[in-house]
C-alpha positions in Angstrom: 55.4 -103.6 -106.1 52.4 -105.2 -104.5 51.5 -103.2 -101.4 48.3 -104.9 -100.6 46.6 -107.8 -102.1 43.3 -108.7 -100.0 40.6 -111.3 -100.7 37.3 -109.3 -100.8 34.8 -112.0 -101.6 34.8 -115.7 -102.5 32.0 -116.9 -105.0 33.7 -119.6 -106.6 35.2 -119.9 -109.4 35.3 -116.3 -109.0 37.4 -114.3 -106.4 37.2 -110.5 -105.8 40.6 -108.8 -104.9 41.7 -105.6 -103.8 45.4 -104.9 -105.1 47.1 -101.7 -104.3 50.1 -101.7 -106.2 53.0 -99.5 -107.9 52.5 -97.9 -111.3 53.8 -100.3 -114.0 52.2 -103.4 -112.2 50.3 -105.6 -114.7 47.4 -106.6 -112.7 45.8 -109.1 -115.5 49.4 -110.9 -115.4 49.0 -111.0 -111.6 45.7 -112.8 -112.2 47.3 -115.3 -114.5 50.2 -116.0 -112.4 47.8 -116.5 -109.3 45.9 -119.1 -111.4 48.9 -120.9 -112.5 50.2 -121.1 -108.8 46.5 -122.4 -107.6 46.7 -125.1 -110.6 43.4 -124.0 -112.1 44.2 -121.1 -114.6 43.2 -117.4 -113.9 42.1 -114.1 -115.7 40.2 -111.1 -114.8 36.7 -110.7 -115.6 36.6 -106.9 -114.4 39.2 -104.7 -113.5 38.6 -101.1 -111.6 41.0 -98.5 -111.0 40.0 -97.0 -107.5 42.8 -94.6 -107.0 45.7 -92.9 -108.3 48.2 -90.9 -106.2 46.0 -88.9 -103.8 42.9 -89.2 -105.7 40.4 -91.7 -104.8 37.1 -92.9 -106.7 34.9 -92.2 -103.7 35.6 -88.5 -104.3 34.8 -88.5 -107.9 31.8 -87.2 -109.4 29.7 -89.0 -112.1 28.9 -87.3 -115.5 25.4 -87.2 -114.5 26.2 -85.3 -111.2 28.4 -82.9 -113.0 25.4 -82.3 -115.5 23.3 -81.5 -113.0 25.5 -78.9 -111.1 25.5 -75.3 -111.5 28.7 -74.1 -113.2 30.6 -72.8 -110.1 29.9 -76.2 -108.4 31.4 -78.0 -111.3 34.5 -75.7 -111.4 34.9 -76.8 -107.5 35.4 -80.6 -108.7 38.2 -79.6 -110.8 41.7 -80.3 -109.2 45.0 -78.5 -110.6 47.5 -79.9 -112.7 50.1 -80.5 -110.0 47.8 -82.3 -107.7 49.4 -85.8 -108.5 52.8 -84.3 -108.0 52.1 -82.8 -104.6 54.8 -85.4 -103.0 57.5 -83.5 -104.8 59.6 -80.6 -103.5 58.1 -77.1 -104.7 60.3 -74.4 -106.1 59.0 -71.0 -106.6 60.6 -69.2 -109.2 61.1 -65.4 -109.9 59.3 -64.1 -112.9 62.3 -64.0 -114.7 63.3 -67.5 -114.0 59.9 -68.7 -114.6 59.7 -67.2 -118.1 63.2 -69.0 -118.7 62.1 -72.3 -117.9 59.0 -71.8 -119.8 61.4 -71.3 -122.7 63.1 -74.6 -122.0 66.2 -72.8 -120.1 67.8 -74.2 -117.3 67.9 -71.7 -114.2 69.9 -71.4 -111.0 68.1 -71.7 -107.4 70.4 -70.0 -105.2 70.4 -73.2 -102.8 66.9 -73.5 -102.4 66.8 -77.2 -103.5 68.1 -79.8 -100.8 68.6 -82.7 -103.0 68.8 -83.5 -106.8 65.6 -85.0 -108.2 62.3 -83.9 -109.6 60.6 -80.5 -108.5 57.1 -78.9 -109.0 57.8 -75.5 -110.4 55.7 -72.4 -109.6 55.9 -68.5 -110.5 55.9 -66.1 -107.5 52.1 -65.7 -108.1 51.5 -69.6 -107.5 50.9 -70.6 -110.8 52.0 -74.0 -111.6 54.9 -74.1 -114.3 55.6 -77.7 -114.8 57.7 -80.4 -113.7 61.8 -79.6 -113.5 64.7 -81.6 -112.4 67.2 -80.2 -109.8 70.6 -81.5 -111.0 74.2 -80.8 -109.9 76.2 -79.5 -107.4 74.8 -76.1 -107.9 71.1 -77.5 -108.1 70.6 -76.1 -111.4 66.8 -76.4 -112.4 66.3 -78.0 -115.9 62.6 -77.9 -117.2 61.1 -81.4 -118.0 57.5 -81.0 -118.8 56.1 -77.5 -118.4 52.5 -76.6 -118.8 51.6 -75.0 -122.4 48.8 -72.8 -121.1 50.8 -71.0 -118.1 50.6 -67.2 -118.9 53.3 -65.4 -116.8 51.5 -62.2 -115.0 53.5 -58.9 -115.4 54.3 -57.4 -111.9 52.1 -54.4 -111.3 53.7 -51.1 -111.9 53.9 -48.7 -109.1 
């Protein structure tokens, strides 16, 4: 899907465009098709991705900027694995269920999910576990893509 198609600059025979589109869009093919419609042919001379999901290039740090930063400041530039999935419903699982999904087993949700579909899974301490799928009438959570580096914290003994 093409959500935005804006002519930014005309310096014939080159045109600079901004295209906002869904994943899977072949922008190179779009340039070719535009050239065919104009009867002159068309191709890209440059392609720059300026955003993915909620991430924008204006918020990115260059390698030089990162190298110049103190270690703590560098880490403040690192986002969580789940940032690009923040549009999905979040499910917080008790520790026993969190361990089960990390082992690839489906778990029940006790009615916590409203609809079937993809969900972000977290343990009760807020650690992102991965992507799951809520399925069926009982909305069981089926693990789909789990984070391999997650360590389940053990509850503190009283």
